[in-house]
N, C-alpha and C positions, 0 to 999 in steps of 0.2 A: 465346492463351486468351480463351472467349466475355467474359471480364470486362474486358479490354482492346481486343476488337476495335471497329474503326470509330470510335474517341474523334477527339474534336477536339482541334485543335492545343493549345485551353486545358486538356484535360483529359492530353495527354502532357504538356504543361508542368506539371501540380500533380504527376502521379502517376507518370510514367514512369521506374524503374529508381532506383538508386541511386547512382549516379556522382558528383552535384552534391552529394548529403550527404556523401560522401567527401571533396570536394574544398571543401564548407564547412567541417566540422569538423574536416579534415586540417588546413587554414588555422590555424584557434583554434589546435589542438594543437598544431602547429607552436610558432606563438609562443608559448604556455606552457611547451612545453617547453625554448625557448630561453633563458625569463626564468628559470627554475626553474635552469637549467644554469648564468645568471651570478649569481646569488644566491649558487647552493653553492661554485662554484668558482672563481668572480672578484671575489667581494665586492662585486657589483651589488646596489644596494636593487631589490628584487620590487615594484612599486605593486600590490600585491593586490587591492586594492579598487577599483581600474581595471581591471583585467584582467580581473578576475569579472564585472564589469557587461559588459564585449565579449567575452566567453564566454557568459555566460547571454541575450547577443541573437544570436549565432549559433545557440546551441544555440534558442533560443525560436524562430528562424526555422525550424528543421525541424520543430515542431506533430508530431512522430513519436515512436515508440518512445525515443527515445534523451530526449526531454524527461520520459517517464514513468521511464524511468533516472535521471537529474538530481535528480528530484524523489523520488524514494527514496533517493539518496545522500544528501541534503539533510536528511534524516530521519534520521539513524545518526550519534550525536553525535560528532564529529569524525573521520571518514572524511576529511570533505573539510576544507580549512581555514575560518576562519567566513568571511572575505570571500565564498569561492564557494558555501560551503552559504546564506546569506542570499541571495547572487542566484539560485540556481537554486531555491530555494522560491518564488520570484515566479512562475516559469514557471506557465501556464494551459494547461490543457487546449483549446485555443479551434483546433484543427484547423482549415482553409479547407474551406467544401462544396463538397462533389459538387455540380453541376449538372442539373437536372433528367433531362437527357437519358442524362446517363451513369446517375445511379441507376436509371433506366430498364433499359439495359443490364446493369447491378450485380444487379440484381433478375432477370431472367430468367438470366442466368447459375446462380442462387441455386435457384429456384422454376420454372423453365421460362418460356415466351413468353405463357401464359396466365396470371402471378403475379398482374395485377392483377383477375382473375376472381376470385381466392383472399381478395381483400379487400372488406368492402361498401365501404370508402374508405381512403384513403390520399393523406396528405399529400405535398404536392409538395415545402413546403420543411421542412428540416432542423429539428428543435424544439431540438437541442443537438448539440456535437460534441466529442469526446475522442481523445485520442493515436493511437486505433485503427479509429477509423470515427465513421460519424457516427447519430444518432438521429430517426426519423419516427413521427410521430404518424400511428396508423391505426385503424381500428373493422373488427372482428371479421362475421362475418356474424349473431351471436347476439347483437349491439349491444354486446358489451364494446370500451371505449377500451383502445388497445392503443400500445405500445411498440417501435417495429421497431430494433434495432443493426444496420447496415449497414457489414460493415468495408472499409476502403477497399482497392483491390486492390492486388497486389503485396506484400503486409506481411510475407510469409515473408521475400523477400530483400531488404527495408527492416530489419527486425528482426535477418538475419543480420549488413548492413551495420553496423548501430547497435552489436551487441554486441562486433566486432572494433574499433570506437572507444572501447565503454565499455575494451577491453584495454589500448587505447592511452592512454587517462587515466588509470588506475588504474597502470597501467606507472609512467608518468610519475611520478606523487604517492608510489608508492613509494620512488622513487629520492632523492627531494628528505625525502622523511620517513618514517621507519620503524615508528613509532610502532604502527600499526594495519596489519597485512598483509592486506589485502581479497581474497584469494585467493578464500576460499571462500565469501566476499559474494557477488564475482564471481559464482560457480558458481550459486548459489541464484537471484538475478536472472534470470541466464539462465534457468535451468529455468522459475520461476514466469512470465518473460516470453512462451514459448515458449506456455507452456499457455494463457495469456489469448488467443493468435491462434485457439484452439480453441473457436467457439461453446459447443458441443453439449457440451463439458467444461465451462464456466461455468454451463449449464441443469442439469446435475447439479448443480454446486455451490450452484445456486439451490435445487434439488429438498433439498438435502441443509439446506439451510438452514431451508426450512418446515418439516421431521421436527424439527430439535433445537429450536426456536422455537414451536413447534405450541402451547405452554402460555403463551409470553409474550402477551398479549392487547396491550400496548402497543411492540410492534415486527411490521412488517407487511412480507410479502416477495411480489414479483410471482409471477403464475402463469404458466408457460410454454405456450405452444401449439405443441407438438413437432411439429404437419404443418405449422408454420411458420416453421421451426428447422433451421438445417443448421450446417455447421461456420464460417460466415460470415456468416449471418443469425441473430438471435436476435430474435424476436417476445414479447412479453411482455406481461402487463397493465400497464395505467398506473397508476400511483399517484400524486395530488396529492399537494402537500403546499409547505412555504415553506421556502427557502434557511435556512441558521443562522445567518447574518448578520444577517438580519432579525430574525430571532427575538432573538438575543443584543442586537440595539438597539435593540429595540421591547418586547418583553415582562416583564412583573415579577420579581420574585425566586423567587417561587413559581414559574411557569411554567418561570423558566431553572434551578432543580432540580431540577424533573420531568422535563426535557429531558434533562439530565446524566443522572439516574438508568437512563432506558431506553436511553440509550447505553451507559452502564456493562452495563446486562444483554445489549443485543443482542450486545455484542462477547464478555463474560464467560462466559455462561450456555453458550454453546458449546465453549468451552475448556477450563474446568473442570467440563464434563459430559461432554463427547463429545473431548476433548485437539483441538478443531477454532479455528481464530483466521482472522479474516478482517483480514487485512496492511495495509489501502489505508484508512484513516479521512482520505480526502482529503475536503474539503467537497463535491465534487461527486457523491460516491457515495452522498449519504441525504440525505432531505429530512424535514422537521418537519410532522406534521398540528395542526390548530387546539386538539386535545387534548392535546399534548404530545406523543403517541408518536410512533415513528422509520417511517419508510420504507426500508428498504436496497435500494439499486439497482444495484451494480454487485457482479458476486462472481465477476470474473477473478482476482485475487489473494487466493485461501486457502489456509490448509497444514493438513495433518492431521500432528499429532505423536504421537510414539509414547506411553503412559499414564507413561513412565517420566520421559518431558519434563514431563509436567505436574506428577508427582509432584516433581520438580528444582525446579521453581516455587516450590511449597508449601515443600519441606524449606529453600530460601535463606531464606524469608519467616521461619519458627523458627529459624533459624542467626544471624541479626540478629538478631531479638528476644530471643534469649536468648545470646548471644552465644556460641556453639557454633562452633568454627572447625572442626573436625572433619565436621559438617554440611554446613560451606558447602562446603568442599573437594569434599565428594559431590555436592550437589548439580551443582557446575560442571562435574564430570566427567560427570554425567549428562547434562549439556548438550551437553557434549562439546570443553570448554576443556581442553587437555593442556600438559603442563609447568608445573605451579601450585606455584611457588616462593611463600614467605611473602610476597615483599614484592610479587608478582604479585595472590594474593591478595588484600590491604588497598587495591590500587589497585583492584582491580575489587568489592570492596567498597562504594567510594565511590560509584560509580555506583548499585551497588544500594539501596544506602541511601537515595539520593535517588530512586530508582524506588519503591520500596517504603512510603516517609515518610508518603505520607497515610494508610496501611494501619496504621498503628501507633498511632494516636492514636483513644480513640474515643470524639470529638466531634464536631460539625458542623466543617466547615474547608475553605477555600480549597485545591485541588489542587498548589500550592504558595505557603506564606504570604508569601515574601517574590518572588515573580516580577513581572514589571510588563508582558511584552508576551508574548501567546500566540506571537508568531513566534519569542521566542529562549527557550523553555522548555527547561530544563536546559544552555542554553549554559552558564552560569557553571562551574557543575560536570564538564559535558565539558571545557571548557578545562583544568581542573585533573587531571584523569583524564589529560589527551593527556598533558602536560606530564611529569606522575611515569610514565606509560607509556614514554616517550621517553627517562626515564631506567635504567629495568631492562633496556631491550631489547627494547621490544617487545610486541605481543599476535597473534595470530591468533584472531580471535571465529567460532564454528563458525557455518556456512549457517544451523543452526534458528534460531539468535540473530536474524537479521535482520528475518525479518515480527513476530516477538513483540517487537522493540523498537520497531520502526516504529510497531507499534499503539498500544505504552503511549505513547511519546512523542508520535505525532499525536491520539489520545486526549486526553492531559494539554494539549495546547493546546486543543481544543476545549472542556474542562472550564475551562481559564483565561480562553479568550475569553465564555464563559456567566457568570463571575464564579461560579459553581455552588458553595453551600455546603452540603456535604451529608455525611453519616457513612459517609465512604468505607470505615472501619475493618468497621462494623457491616456494610456491603454484601458485602464481601469475604469476610468470615467466614460470612454467608447461603448465598455458594455451595461454600466449601470445607467446611462444618459437614459431618461425618461421610463425608469424603472416604475412597474406597474405590479402589483401583487395578485391582481385578481387577472391579470393578464398571463401571469406567471402561472398561476394556478389551471388556468386553462389549457394554454401551451403544454405544461407536463401530462394532465391527463390525457390529450388530443396523442402527444406523444408513447405514453404507457399501454395505450389501448391500439397504438396503430401494432404494436409488437406483442401484444397478446399480455402484457404485464398488469397487475393488479394497481387500482387506484393509492395514491397515499394515503393511510386514515388520519386524520388531523382530531386534534381536542386533547 
């Protein structure tokens, strides 16, 4: 392959193949399996905290798709034990940079040998790195500042290898604890991760978000340069902004509230208006401008839902508010939950009551009045839900649940970090006022068609 040809020993050591990935993670998984078995069958005490640290160190060393999977799993309440979720949540998208000689070969593979002539300037040093690629600053011939995201080589085989390891991880855990059957979660993660390999697909997602947020002056989406974009290279306009942590640590209450409101609209205007969710509110995926407006930077983990799913979200809110058990059952069935016994409904309602709690009170408030740390948002409730699920035989969350839940919990953590005190009830009701499923269906179809994306299949 052109992108691998002529690589230095250092390049090969960094990026060549997946055998050592199997060995590294396989060793960690073998140790985990032995310890789980020892605890379950031999009565041995498993030091989960210690082993979770070891597991994070092994996964963190990989700096690839499996690290991204670990981040997703850590945000799904009690899909993994607390010790593992807390450790995996610390993983950061900080992959080792490709050196300049390697970058030149990769760029030539994507745009041809004259690729440098297609930019007015292109930075030799990477400005940022993530799990699947790295970003270089550049300048277009018309003077625009650009961000060029270049995918690491051979990522398809790396993703395939990592997804097989994910099967091992989840298979081991299912034997240890059957409260949550992660099989559908596994399928959803695999589908979304494979989509993220296609930067042309991400470019269409970006165009979709520009369309959906065109009337939101406080949310900014980059423009894509189509002639400088391929399946493994995404060239977009550069958006300046500060990291969320800097804003949370230094801004006054008014600014922090403004940022939270803009984040809320950035995520939920597309969902309630078009049935689309950005499923990865990772801190590296957005920045904040001086006026409190938001830059959205990454559009790999996007999911389009059937309009009936959005209706189910609103139905469940109304069911919890009014104590309507029949409507709650209908909402869960719409989402894809099966075998809904009264006991299971009661347990699911515990989690739903937590997620919807800020939307139930018509007053300014923190996103979670009793929470103390953004990293533990929802953990106490999740532990209770997990215990109760084990008692009644467990549940299989539908795959549609994964990114929706990740968005809710991830955003909740951001709002908690900001210590934002706003009227969530008012903002939510402003979005769902006059909700019409058929109107959403029409808007969604028009938006998808406008950016060349296929309509959602219903049924």
